[in-house]
N, C-alpha and C positions, 0 to 999 in steps of 0.2 A: 344476538349483535347482528344488526343489518349493515354489512360493510359498507356498501354504497352511500349509505347516511353518515356513517363517521368518517369516511375516507376524505382526507385533506378538512377535515372540519375545524382543524386548528391552524389552517394556513390561509394567509391574506391572499387568496388566488386572484386571477384576472378577472375571473367572474365575480367574486365577492366585491373586488375594487369598483367594478361598473356599477354595482348597487347602491355605493356611496359616495361617489365622485360624480361630478359634471362631465358631460360628453366632451367639453372642451379640454379638461384636465385629462381625461383619459387618452385622447388623441395625442396629448402632449407627451404623456408617458410612453405611449407605443411609438411614437417617433422617436423618441430618446432611446428605446430599448433596441429597435431595429435599425435605425440609422445613426445613433451616437450623438444626435443633436443634444444641446444643452436644455436641461429642464428649467422652467421659469420658476422664480420664487413664489407666484402665484400659484402654479399647479402643484408645487412642492407643499405648498401649506395645505391646499385641498386634500392632497394624499395623505399627509401627516395626520389631518384632523380625523379623516376617515378611518386611518389605522388605529387612532387612539379611542375612538368612538366603537369601533368592531371589537378591539382588544377589551375594552373595559366592559362591554356586554358579555363577553366570555370568561370575565372573572380577572382579568389581568390588571394588576396595580403599578407595574414597572415596565420600563423598557430598557433594551441594551443593544449596544451595537457590538455585534457578534462577528469576530474577525478570526484570522488563522495565520498566526504568527509563525516565525521559523523554528519554533519548538516542535511543530509537528502535531500540535494539538491545537484547541480553540480557546478564545480568550473573550472575556465579558466584563463589563462594568455597569452596574444596574442604577439607573436612575427612576425615581416614582414619577407618576404623571402629575403629581399635585403642583398646583400653583396658587400662591395666596391671592384671595379674592376680597381682602378687606374684612374688617370687623371679626376677626378670628376664624374667617371661613376660607375654604379652597375650593377650587375647581381642577377638573382633571383635562389637561391638554397636552398636546405634541405639536410644535412649531415645524414649519418645513426647514428651518435653519437647524433645528434639533434632530430631524430625520436625516438631512443629508449630509451633516457633518458632526463629528464629535472629537473631543479631545481626551486624551489619555496619557498616562505615564509611560513612556517608551523605554525608561533608562533600565528596565529589568528585563528587557526581552533581548534575544541574541539580535546583534545587528552586524556581526563580523567586521567591526571597525567603520560601518558606515557613519556612525555618529560617535562622538565623544561621551563618556560615561556621564558628564555633568550637563549634557544637552538632553535634557529629560522629555522634551514635549514631543508627541507623536499625535498622528489625525487619523480618525477613521472617516470613510466617506461611503455613503450609501451605494449599494450595487442594486440598482433597479431591474436587473435580469434576475435576480434571485428573490424568491419570494419569502416574505416576512412570515413568521409562525410563532405560536404561543406556546411555551412549555414552562411548567411551575409557576404559573400566574405572572409569566413575564413574557413581554413582546420582544422577540428575537429579531433584530433587524441585520441581515447579512451586509457586511461592509469589507471594503479593503483598508489596509493599514500602511500608513506612511510616515516618514520621518518629518522633522520641521523643515528640512531642506528639499522635501520632494523624494527622496530614495525610498524604494520600495522596502517595506519590512515584513511582507507576508507572502504566503503562497498562492492567494487567490488573483493577485494582480496579473502576475507573469501568466497564468493560466487564462485570463481574458484576452491578454495581449496575443497569446500564441493562436488562439480561436479567431480571432481578428486576422490575423496574417495567413492562416490557412484558408479561411474563407475567400480572401482576396485572390488568392492563387488557384485555387478551385474553380472561381468564377470565371477565370482567364480560360482555364481548360474547358469548361461546359460551354463557353461562347465558341470556342474553336469546333466542338462538336455539333454545332447549331441550336443550341440552347438560347431561346428568345427570351429578351427581358431579364429583370435582376433576379436571379437566384442564390439564396444564402445556402451556405453549407455549413452544418454544425456537426462537430465530432460527438459521436453517440459512445457512451460507456455503460457498461454492467459490470461492476465489481463484485466478484465472489468473495465474501468473507468468512474466512476459517477463523476457529478460536476453540478453546478447551473450557470446560466446565468442570471445576473440582470443588469439593466440599470447603465452604469458607473456614471451618473449624480447624482442617487440615493446612490450609493456606496459612492461616494465622500463626501457625507453629514452624513456618519455614522461613527464616529471615531473607533467604536468597531469592524466594519468589517475590517477597513483599518489597525488597530494595532493588532487585535485579531485573525482576520479571521473568528468570527462568531458574532452575535447580542448577547448582554449580557442582553438584555430585550427587550419586544415587546408584546404589547396585540394582543391576538388571533384576527384575522378578522373573519367577519360572516362565510365565506367559507375558507376551507382549501382544503384537498383532499378527502373529504369524498365521494364526487360522482365518484370518480375515473375516470374522464373525462380527466385528462392529461396523464395518463398512456398509452403510445403506441398511443397517440392522433396526430391529424394533426399537423404537425411542422410549427411554424410560419415563414413568409417569411424573416424576420431578421435573425432569428436563422439557417434558412435553408441555408442562405447565407454564414454564419459563417462556418457552418458545410462542406460546398461544398470547401470553401478556406482551412480548416482544412485538409481535406481528400488530397486535391492536394499537399499540402505542405509537408504532411507525406509521402505521395507515392514517391514523388522526393527523400526522405531521405530513401526510402526503408522499411517504417513501413506499415505493412499489415492492414491498417485500414479498416474494414470490416462492422461492423454493427453500426448503430446510430439510436438513439430513444428517444422520451421523457419518462422520469422516473416518478415514482408515484407522487412526490411532485411537486407543481406549480414550473416553471421556472428550473426544474432539468432534465438533459439529460444522455446519457449514449453513450459512445463509445468502442467498443469491436474489438480487433484485432485479424487475424488468429495466431494460435499457431506457437512459434518457440522457438530455444533452450534459456533456462532460461537467460544465459549471453546476448544475444541479445534482449530478451524480456525486461530485465531491463534496458538496454540502451535506448531502443525505447520507453519504458514507461515515463522515465526521459525526453525524447525529446517531447512525445506527451504534457506532463503536460505543459512543457515551452511555447510551441507553441499555447496550448490552452489559456494561459493567455496573450501571446503576441497578438495573432491575434483577441482576444475578444475586445481588446481596439480599432482595427481599425473599428470594426463594432459597436462601440458605447456601448459595454458591459463589464462588468468585470466577470472574470471566478473564481468561488468560489471553492476552492478544500477541504475545511474544511470539516470535518466529519459531523458537526451538525451546520450549520450557522443559523438555524431557529429553533425555540422550535414549538412543536405542527405538524410539518411535518416530513416526512423521511429524515434521514441523508444520507449521501453518504459513499459507500464502494468501495473497489477494489477486486471483486472477483477473487481470484487466480486460476485459473485452471490448475493444475498440472498433469503431466503424465510422463511416461518414454518411450522413443523411442530408438531403435537401430539405428546403422548407416546403416542399411538394410532396414530401413522404417517400422519396426514392432513395433506396440504400445503394450508393456508388461502388460498394464492394460486394454487390450480389451479381453473380454471373447470369448471363441469359440461359435460355434453354440449351444454347450450343455455345459454351464459353468461347470456344477458339474463333467464333465469329465477331464476339463483342469486343470490339476494338477498344472502346472507352475504358471497359473493365480491366483490359489488359494494360492500358495507359496506366492506370491507378495502381495496379499490382506491380507494375515495373518501378513506378516512383516509391512505392513502399519498399520494396527489396533493394533499391538504391540507396534509400535513407538508412535502412538498418546497415546495410554494409559500409556506407561512409561513415556512418555515426555510431558503429557499434561500441566504441568506448564509451560515448556519452551515454548510451543506453545503459552500459554496465555501471556507469556512475551512479545515475539516478536511483539506483536499488541497492547501492552500496553503503551499507552502515553497520554498527557494530551488532546489532541483533540479527540481521539477515546474514552475516558471515557464518554463523552457525548452521544455517539451512542449506543456503546455494552450495551446489556442488555434492550435496549428500543423495543417498541413494534413492530418496524419495522426491527430490526436488531438482528443478532445471539446473543444468551444468552452468558452469561460469563462463563458458564460451557461448558466444552469441551466434544464432543460427535461426533460419526460418523454414518451417515445415509446411510445403504447400500441398503434400499429398501427391500421390502416383500420377492421377490424371492430369492435373493442373501443371505438374512438372513436365510431363511428356509435352504439354502444349507449349511450355517455355522453350524446350529442347527443340521443338519443331521450328517455332520462330527462329531460334539461333541459327539452326541449319538451313533455313530458307526453304523447308518444307512444308507441304500440306499436312494438316493434321486430319487423320480419318477418325471421325467421330465414331465411337463405339454406339452399338445398339442401345436403346434405354434399358437399364438394369434394375433388376428388382431382387430383394432377397426372398427367397421362397421359405416361410416359416415352416411348412410340413404339416399343418393341420388345416383342415377343411374349412372349419369355422373363422379361421383367421385370414385377414386381407393380405394382400401383398403390401411390403413395405418399401418404397422408393429407396435406393441407395445413393447416398451423398456421394458427391465428386470427389470427397477427401475424407480419410478416417481423422480421428482426433488423436494426435500425437501428444500425449502428455509428458513426454521426455524432453519437448522442446522449449526453448525458452520462449520462442515466439512461433505460433501455429495458426495456419489460416483453417479457419473451420466453417466453411460454407459461404459467409456473408460478413466476417468480421476476422481480425486478427486477435488472438489471445496472448496477451503478455504476461507469462506465468511467474515472472522473476520477481514481481512486486512483493513486497513482504506484507505479512499480516497486520502489522501495528502502524506502517507508514501512511500518510496522506497520499492519496493517488494524484495530487496535483502535479508533483514533480515529474513523475513519470509520462503523464499526458502532456505535459508542457513540452517534453523532448520528441514524443511522437508527433505531435502536432506541427512544431517547428521544423523538424525535419522534412516531413511531408510538405511543407510549405515551400521549403528550399528546393526540393527536388521537381516539384510540380512548376514552380518558377521558372528553372532551367528548361523543362519541358516548352513550356508557353513560350519563352523567349525564342527557341528554336522553331516551333511551329508556327508561331505568328509570322515569321520571315520567309515560310516555305512558299515555294512558286506551285509545287504538287503537294497538297496536304497529305494525301494518302501514301505516296511515295516516300514523304519525309518521315511520316509516322513509322511506316514499315521498317525504315531504316534506324530510326530512333529506338524503337522497342528491340530490333535485333540487337544493336550495339549496347543497349542497356542491360538486356537480359544476359549477354555474353560477359559483359564486364563485372557482372555481380552475380553470376552463376555458383561462385564459391560459397555464398552465404546461405544456399540452399541444402538442406539436409533433412531427409525423411526418416533415417533411421533411429537406432536407440542412443538418444543422447547420455544415457547413463553408462554406456559400455566405454572402457578403457580404449577400445579401438578409435573412438572418435577423438579422443584427445590428440591421438598421433596423426589421425587424419586431418585435424584442424590445423595442426603445426605445418603440415604439407601444404594446405591452402593458405598459410599465412594469416590465419585468424588470430588476433591477440587472446592470450590467456591471463586474465587479471584475477587472482585467487581471493581476493579479499578487499576491504576498504583502503588500506594503506597502499596497495597496488594499484588501485583503480583511481584514486582521488587526483592524482597529478594530471591525469587526461581531462579532468574537468576545466582547468584554466589553460589547455594548450591552444595555441592561435586559431587552429581550425573550429574549435568548438566556441571560442569567443566571438569569432567572425559569424558563425551561424547565428547566434541569439542576438548580436548587437544589430547585425544587417536587417532582422526582422522587427527590430525595437521590442524584442521581448525581455531581454535584461540590458543593462548597460555593462561595460565591462567591470565596473566598480561593484557592481550588484552581484556579478558572478564570481569576482574574488570573495566578495563578504560571504557569499554561500559556501564557497571552498572552504574559507577558515571556520566556518560554523559547522561543517560537517566533520572537519578534523579535531576540533575541540570537543564535540559531542562524543567522538571515538574515544578520546582520552578520558574524559570525564567518566563514561560508563565503564571503561575498563579499570579505572581506579576503584570506582564504586565495588566493582565484582571483587577486586583484589582484597580490599579492606573487608568487606563482608565475609569472604571465604575465610581470611585469617581470624577474624573474630569468632566465627562459628567453631572453627578448629580448636582455638586456645580455650575459649571460654565454656564450651558445652562438648565437643566431641572428646578431646582430651580427658577432662575430668571422667567422662562416662566409659571410656575405654581404661583408663586406669582402675577404676572401680571394677570393671569385669576382670582385668588382671589380676587384682587383689583377691578376688573370689576364686579365680581359676588357680591362683598360687596356693590358696588354703585348700583347695582340692586335691591338689597335688601332694602337698604335705599331709592331708588326712590319708590319701591312699597308701603313701610310703610308710605312714606310722602303723598300718594293718598289714603291711607286706603286700599290698597290691600294686600292679603296674599300672603307672600313669603315663605311658609312652603317648598315647593319644592327646593328652592334655599339655604335655611337654612340647609336642611338636607343634600344637595349636599356638601356644605361649610364645614360642619361638618364631612363628610367622607373624604374630602380632607385634612382637617387639621389634622386628626388622621393618614392619610397615611403619610404625609409629615413629621410629627413628628417623627414616626416610622422610616421612611426612614433616616433621619436626625441623628438619634441615631444610626442605623445600620451603616451607613457611618462613625461615628465617631468611631465605634468599628473597622470597617476595617482599617480606617487610623491608630489607634494606633497598630494593630496587623501589619501592614506594617512597621511601625516604629520601631517595636521590633523584625522585621523578622531575622532569622539567615542567615548565608552566604548560598547562592544556591548550594555551594559545601560541604555542611555537611552532605551528605549522606542520609540515611533513616530516620534519625531523624528530618533533616530540610524538608524532603518531607512531613512527618507527621504534621509537624507545618504548612506548607504551604496549606496542604488540610484541616484541622480542623479549623485554625485561619484566613485563607485568602479566600480559595476556597468556603466554607459553608457561609461566610457573602456576597461573591459576589452572590450567588445564592439567597440567601434570600433578598438581596437589589434589584436584578433583578426582583424578583417577586412583590415586593412592587412598583417599578417604572413600570412594566407591567399594574398593578392595577390602578396606577395613570393615566397612559396614557389614559386607557379607561374612565376615569372620566374628564378629561382635555378638554376644547375646542379645535378643531382642530387648529386654527390659532394660539394658544398659544404654542402648542408643537413643540420643536425646531428640531426634527428628523423625517425624513421618516419613516411611520410605516410599519408593515407587509403587510398591504392591499396596501400601495404604491408601495412596492417594489416587491411583489409576483404576483399581479394582475395589 
């Protein structure tokens, strides 16, 4: 396999476009992408014809407008290229109007009240900044998704708006620092994707995995991840074959799949791509998740993207590495050789710290959903308290600015390997704090709270918009300054002092941090139900509406969708667990009890002591009785559950009356599993699945 030859071979890249369309149409497209000008119908027709011709040569027979509704997944409706040509013949064609706009049924997609159920019409519109690609003999055209009235029904449109807002404010700052001419600033993202691979035959035997994405119970196996032998360990041949095919298919689609390795938990793995612009990164991550699940089946696996599919071992995140890059290739979050003298770098760091502190509730909201509730706050995941780790050296610089003192640069440091043949390794200005929700790692911020199954669009919308807001405030002040350097010095000093509380370089997993966070006045939002009301507070609505990223109605719609999704998933888990208990676990345990009773009677008949069996039988009887009562409580709560569209009150009910009994019943069944004979237990155990 010659990687350079296959890479992006299934993508209608800019270079490919140039080969198929006129120079005039190419210039029109380029102007549309860079400056937002309207693409003429003539140019659109030329590009559409080129796409059709190129795709047909590659074997494609259909095209689809590929969009990202508020389900968190992608959606598509396929149309063939054929068009009647008379006398029973057809030709293959794609018009400019078909390329740029499509119509689909929007009635069954979440809208959060933006449109009535009977208002079914929805529109897709081509995103010319995202490259079309071929998959499964179909040309995929990335699009945005709007309602008939123009309300946004997708995740891509707000992301594009936030990129535009951030670019505007970054340009103002760069101009103040002497940048000549127009410079575009584009957020760059590299989302590290964690996932589990388990045998499909075992997955198919667990209704909770199939319906809920996670196990609702399971006795801990004798061995978990205590030995740290899986992390970065040798990759099993079957998994390696899957990874190789995944890489190959992703490369064809232009996805820069770079790093793959075993993660900490058994059966857990990670794929990390090379950074690219946030819009493309979002598209690529959706493609990656889809291909992971599709290709896993070919290799006899099931790919689990759920945040916490198994208790007692690490869950999965999607670390969102975010930075700012100019169109000249300059990373604005990369410090100079002497970071203390890099005023522009410190300006962007100050804006980021202010944004995280000012909008920490919104950052918490954007990763708050039912699946991530089981991961966040665990001892292997970031805490629910927002903080930023800058590392000791950069923090010392911040403190020096606050105190108005000169920072004495330390001599260049290197780590001595201790072996003569090994080179010296330059030491970074900061270590990587894996316990921090937000960590500066040299030239980017790593947002570690993002869940493995979620779209990265929402978290990056928040990062982009909060940064645009803070930079806009900075620009307003600096543009009016009589003495730029003096005003900048005061601005940095005041900003760092005001937001110093958000910096924490210590162990975010420690109990001491929770106490310290309270003293600092940092909010602690434990789960989705605690977090979501912050989504629609006045401050957050003002943030997004002022930068034209969301309208207030679009924000309230998303709030409603989040809560309804939480309620629906919680109800599914309740019904699934109850069914598994009543239909399979209870009969299996009763069979074991029957045979155990026969053993006791048999021993008694020949004068043998059956004390062990009687004690075991007693323990099982207590657990079964308690589990049955808890299940009755759960069923009663489900029967009285309010409508999932009932807002925060409904969400509170589902958390207290359904989620908690599910957790309690799950613990009881896990304990019951540990006591039940293996041949009587109806489902694969953690030991079966993970080892």
